[in-house]
N, C-alpha and C positions, 0 to 999 in steps of 0.2 A: 339285649337289655330292654329295649323299647317293647319288644314282644312280651316279655315277662310282666312288665308294668300294665300292659293292656289286659292281660289275662287276670291279673290281680284286681284291677279296677272293675272289670266285668263281674267278678265274683262278689265284690263289695257292693256294687250297684244292685245285685240281685239279693243281697242280704249278706250279713257278716258270715264268712265261712268258719268252720269249726276251728281251724288252726289260728286264725286271727282273733277269734273270740276268746281263745285260751290265753293269748298274749296281752290283750287290752285290759287295763284295770282303771278304776276310778282315779282321777288325778288327786282327789282329796283324801280318800280313805285307803287307797291302794288295794281295794277289794275287787273281785271280778264283777264285770258288767253283764247285764242281760240285754239281749237284742229284742226290741219290740217291733213287730212287723206293722202293727196298726199305725204307729207314729213315725216309723222308720228312724228310730233313735236307740241309743244305748242308755240303759237305766241302771243307776246305782241304787239298789233296794235298801241298802243300809242307811243312806241319808235322804232318800227320796228325791233324787235329782235326775233329770233327763238331759242327755247330751245329744244334740242333733247330728244327723249324717247328711251332709250337703254334697251333692254330686259324687256320691260314693266315698266321701272323705269324712271320717269321724272328727267332730270338733270337740276335743277333750280339754279345751281351755276352761278353767273354772268359771270365767265370766260368761261363757256361752251356755252354761248349764241352766236349766229352768227347774224350779222347785215344783214338785208334783203336788196336786191337791190330795187331801185325805182319801176321797172316793176313788181317784185314779190309782193310787198306790195300793189301796186295799183290794181292789178288784184284780190287779195284776198279780199280787202275791199276798194273800190274806194273813199269812203267818208273820210277815214283816211289817212293823209299824214305822211310819216316817218320823224320824226325830227332828227333821227340819221344820215340820209344820206343828206349831204349838198352839194351844188354846190361849186366847188373849183375854 
């Protein structure tokens, strides 16, 4: 059992593997998340929120998410606009 956990943690530390990325969804929208290598985080493109990965563990608690700025979300996926960032 411990051996399996080490293998899983190593693959997460190197990036989210395909199987895990298919299972994880945004805790707010229940839509798939995208892995960003640059920030080592999982991004919900639908609402423009980034969830950090700390020590290989995705932190998917809504309070841990950070709202992305317009320029960050537009460069990562230009077809998706952030509904979280609104003009004031």
